[in-house]
N, C-alpha and C positions, 0 to 999 in steps of 0.2 A: 581557863581560870582567869585570864586577863580581862575578858569581857564581863565576867561576874564582878570583879573588883571595880572595873570602870563603871558599871551600872550602879553599884552601891555608892561609889564616890559621887556620881551625878545626883542620885537621890538624896544623899545626906547633904551635899552642898546646897541643893535647891531648897530642901526643907529648912536648913539652918539659915539660909539667906532670907527666907520669908519675903516680905515686901518692903523691908527697911534694913539698913545696915546694922548688924549686931555690934554692940559696943561692950567694952570692959569684959566682965566675967563671961557674958554670953558668947562673945567672940572667942575668948580663950577656950571655952568648952567646945565650940564648933571646930576650931583648929585641932584640938586634941582628938576629937571624934574622927575627923578626916584622916589624921595621921594613923589612928588605930585601924581604920578600914584599909588603909594603904599598906599596912604592915603585914608581911607574909612570913610565917615561920616555917622553916624547913622541917621535914619529918626527922625525928630523932633516929639515929641508927642504933639498932640493937647492940648492946655491949659497949657502946662508945661512952667514954668517961666525960665527954664534952656535951654541954647543953646544946640544943638545936639553935642555929643561927637565925636571927630575925633580920629582915631587909624591908626598908620602907620603899615602896614603889613610887618614887618621885616622878618617874617617866609617865606613869599612868595618870598621876595628878596633873601633869602638864598637858597631856593629851585631852583630858576631860575639860580642863580650864580653857584650852584653846578652842575646843568645839563649842563650849558655852559662849565664849566671846564672839566667835564667828557667827554663831546662830542667834545672836542677840538682836533679833528683829521682831517686830510685832508687839503684842500685848504684854508678854513676859520679859521684855528687853531688860528692864532694870533688875529683875530677880536674877536673870542669867549673869549679868555683869557683877552683881554682888557675890553670887556663888563662885564665879571665876576668881574674884578677889580673895575669897576665903581659901580657895585651893592654893593660890600663890602664897598667902600668909602661912599656909600649912607646909610649904616647902617646894612647891612647883617652881621650876626655873622659868623666869619670864621669857628668856630667849627661846626655850623649848615650847612655851605656850604659843608664842607668835607663829611657830611653824605649823601649828594645828588650826589656826584661825581660818585659813582658806577652806579647810575641810568642813568646819562648822558652817561657814557661809554656803558652801555647796549643798550641804545637807538641808539647811534651812530653805534654800531656794529650789532645791531639786526633789524634795519629798522625803527626806530622811536618810537613815543609814541604808547601805546597800541591801542588807538582809531584811529590811522592813518594807521594801517597796512591793506593792502588789504585782502579780504577774501581768504582763502586758505593757509595763513601763520600761523604758530603756531600750537596749538593743534587742533585736529579734532573737529568739532562741534558735540554736542550730537545727536545721531541718524544717523550720516553719516557713510559711510564705509571708514575706514582708510586704 
């Protein structure tokens, strides 16, 4: 579930960032949409008189913002920085963001997230000849 939310946060942040800094109402709408994507509502328990609890995943916002900042190299550098800024405006903790910057840089320089690397890159597979 976390990877789906993170992917949606990344997509919304980059789409809302565009190629210029959103201002005023446009920025407020972007922040509200990001908070909506990051909000997870627990399932209601049958027979419970209490409404289900909603939690905003600020940790995932910080993760995505840090990966965007760290990966801000190349042609889409400015868009990634603006997208990270939007996530911080939406509530991502700047200190937590900084913890994820090295991972973003590693992914930018190393070919992407671990699950997206083609076979043959990285360490040899067990049982294969290196």
